C-alpha positions, 0 to 999 in steps of 0.5 A, a space after each residue: 524447499 522449506 529453506 526457499 520459503 522463509 516466511 515465519 508464522 505472523 501473529 495478531 496483524 491486520 491487512 494494511 490497505 490504502 483506499 483513494 477517495 477518488 476511486 471510492 464507491 459504495 461497492 468498495 465500502 461494503 467490502 471494507 465494512 464486511 472485513 473491518 475486523 482484519 483491516 487497518 485502513 488509511 483513506 487518501 484523497 487521490 489528489 494526484 489522480 484527480 489532477 491528472 484526470 482534471 477532476 479537482 476534489 472539493 474539500 467540502 466533499 472530501 470532509 463529507 466523505 470522511 464523516 460518512 465513512 467511519 470504520 475501526 482502525 481507520 485514519 485519513 490524510 488531509 486533502 493535499 494539492 499537488 505542487 502547492 504546499 500553501 493550499 495543502 496547509 490551508 486544507 489541513 487547517 480547515 479540516 482541523 477547524 471543522 473538527 477533523 483529525 487528518 494526517 497532515 502532508 508535508 509537501 516539497 516546496 514547503 519551508 521545513 519550519 512547517 514540518 516542525 509546526 505539524 509535529 506541534 499539533 500531531 504525532 503523525 505526518 505524511 511526506 508527499 511529493 516523493 514520486 517522480 521528483 528530482 533526487 527523492 533519496 536526498 530529499 527523504 534524507 533531509 526530511 528524516 534528519 529533522 523528523 528523527 524517530 517521530 511517526 512518519 508516512 512516506 507516500 509512495 516511496 518504498 526503497 528497501 534500503 531506506 526502509 531498512 535504515 530509517 524504519 518509518 512508521 508507515 509507507 504505501 505502494 501500488 507496486 504490486 500492480 506491476 505484476 499484471 501490468 507487465 505480465 511478471 509473476 512476483 512471488 515473495 519468499 520471505 526475508 525480503 527475497 523475491 522470485 520473478 517469473 516471465 512468459 519468456 521462461 515458459 520455453 523451458 520446463 519450470 524448476 522443481 523450486 518453482 513448482 513447489 513454490 506454486 504449491 505453497 501459494 495454493 496454485 498449480 504451475 501448469 496453469 501458467 500455460 493458459 494465456 488468461 493466467 497472465 492478465 488482470 481480472 477478478 482474482 477468482 479468474 486471474 492467476 497472476 492477480 492471486 499470486 501478486 496479492 498473496 505475495 504482497 500480503 505476506 510482504 506487508 505483514 512480514 515487514 511490519 513484524 520485522 521492522 515495525 513499518 506498516 506497508 499500506 497496499 494501495 488499491 483502486 478497485 473493488 476487485 483489488 480489495 477483494 483479492 487482498 482479503 482473499 489473500 489474507 484469508 488464504 494465508 490464515 487457512 495455511 497457518 501463516 497468519 495466526 
């Protein structure tokens, strides 16, 4: 069974979290303050969410927010404008002028000379427009030919083959929410291997391996028979959220340990951060995080 679970002890690493300004509230901030010693934090403006909900973000408000919410091990992106590379660059320039130090976002449609300009002023650039675009793999390849080994963050693009080849400094993903959005248990085994379990499999008796994995994850497989275990909620009540947060906590930390890429786990609610903090402390108690 121990051959199935392949996560080696992880030392001296923090939990990587991305928080959107669009979803931020003081309840979230209080939790971040309480656990600042175990969290690497990136603030994102949430421009895409704001656009889809037709609630535009004002640059002055975003800058006020960044000024008021400073934590150790924290950084933040510029306020981007979806589909408008010119406005995104203007926001970055204004933030620099006002004394801020954001990570610029190079967006699709911008001339590649702008990418070089960004790296003249900073050592860390975000690549935007990677979700839902046409031929994103080809676009990423084009960008990486120019970026080389410089520090880069891929916004929302986590193709495992690309990660293994390019090893970017950081990426982010909300992919962990797939679990409770679709009713699929995503269980990380280590070394980029996953075990997926869906409701349809409840018709058969769970394998010995699945039972043992649930034990390693600190849970009882019998709870799968409770339909409440398949829905979202506070992680103290939602089994599927506890498993997903523990799985992706391990996945993120192991990725950083093995290929030196930080996977920032994108969250949008207080209970999502709470779930990851609890996942981190759980693996500490199990001796996996040291």
